N, C-alpha and C positions, 0 to 999 in steps of 0.2 A: 045393287047395280043391275040394270037390265042390259040387253044386248046392244041397244042403241048408244048407251053411254060408253060402253067399252069400244065400240066402233069409232065414236067421236074422239076418245082418248088416243086410239091407234092412229087416227087421221092426223091429229095434232102432232103426235110424235114423228110421224113420217114427214110432215111438212117441215117440222123443225130440223130434222136430219137433212132434208134436201136443201134447205136454206143454209145450213151450216157448211155443207159441201160446196155450194155455190160461192159462199163468202170466202172459203179457204182457196178455192180454185182461182178466183178473180181478185184476190187481195194483191196489193202492189209488192209486198215483200217476197212473193213467190215468183214474180215475173222473170227475174234473172235465171232462176233454176229451170223454169219452163222454156225459156229461150235457148238455154244450153241443151236441154233435152230435145228440142225441135231440130237442132243441128246435128245430132248424132248420126242419122242416116247418111249425111253428106261428108262425114269425117273420113279421113284416110284410114283404111283398115290395114293392120299389119298382116302379112301373109302367115298362115298357119303352117306348121311343118308338113302337113299333108299336101298342101298346094305347091310347095317348093319342088317336089319330085316330078311334077308334071311338066 
């Protein structure tokens, strides 16, 4: 195997990993989880014991 073949195999592996992450992120069964996570910054936070003293 020469260097070009190894680079080609590395490129194919990188593209496969990228497409796998895209498929996972945009799959419909994860939509509910992502919608819940998107609302976390807007949820009411409970006061921590340090903030009650002030």
